[in-house]
N, C-alpha and C positions, 0 to 999 in steps of 0.2 A: 682303509677308510673306517671311520668310527660313526657312521650314520649321519654325518653332516655334509652338506654341500654348500660351497661358496659359489653362488651362481653368476654374479655380475662381472667381475674382472676377467680379462683374458689371461692374466698372469696370477699365479698363486699368491696369496697374502702371506707376507713374511711372518705374521703372527700365527698362521696356521699352515705351515709349509707342507704338511702331509695331507691336507684336504684338497682334492682335485677341484678344478673349475668345472662348470657345466660343459664348457667346450671340450675339455679333456674327456669327460664322460661320454659326450656325443661321439667323439672319435673312437673311443674304446668300444662303445656299443653299436657302432656303425649306423648311426641315426640316418634315416632317409633324408635326401637333399631338401625336400619341401619342408619337413619338420625342422630341419637344421636352419633353413633360411628364416622361418618364422621366429625361432628362438633367437637367432642372430639379430634380426630387426628389432625385436622387442627388448633384448638385453643390451645390444651394442649402444643404444642411446645413453646408457650409463657410462660408456667410454668417453663421452664428452665431458664427464665430470660434473660436479655440482655447480661450478661457476666457469663455464667455458668462456674464453676470451676470443672474440671473433672480430673480423673486419668486414666492412661493407664490400659488396661485389665491385670489381674493377680496380681495387687497390693494386698498384704496380708490384710485381714480384720482388723487386729489389727492396721496396719498403716492407713487405711481408717478411723478407729475410732479416732485415734489421730489427723489426719488432720481435721476431722469434728469438733472435740472439740476445736481445736486451732482456726479454722475459727469462730466458735460461740463466743469464748472468745474475739477475735479481734473486732467483731461487737459491743461488750459491753464496750470497753475501752474508757475512757474519751477523749483521744487524737483522736481516730478514729471518735468518735461522734462529736467532735468539728470540725474536718476537713470536715465531711459530712455536718454539719450545715453551715459552711463557704462557701462551694461549692454548697449548695442547693441540695445535693444528697438525693434522697428518698431511705431510707434503708428498704427493705422488703424482707429479705432473705427467701429462700425456703429450707427446711431441706433436708439433704442427703437421708433420707429414702423415702421421697416423690418423690425426683428426681429419685431415684433408681426404684421405682414402675412405674413411668412414662416411663422411658427408657426401662423397660422390657415389657411394654404393647405395645409399638409402633411396634416392629418387628414382632409381632404375628398377623398381620392383615390378614384377609381372602382375597384371590385373587380378589374377586368382589369389595371389598372396595378399594383396591389398584387401580384397573381400574377406579373406580368412581373418586377417588382423582386425577388421571392423567387427566381425562376429565375435571374436575373442574379447575385444575391448568394449563391446556393447554399443557400438555405433551402427 
């Protein structure tokens, strides 16, 4: 490690492969569960990405599956990739299953964690 920490992503950045994520450092340092949960809640929101694509509650599972497949295919089309390259977009999609798991984890926070977050965030 060279004194830098890439905190937000769960996976290492390809541009900085030798820089651990905060989650790797928490594992290494055996961070207590409460502190780890606070960090996870505060940082995992970035896992949704800058422009998450969401559907309203109640959309049938089959339709969600079709939308996810279509989105995945779009990200692989030559036209899209050329446009991304031209605009210098960094394409690092997060899968629907992973976003689902993250979304389900956040509302189930213990009251003391919510209070600690409020104090940290100034609410």
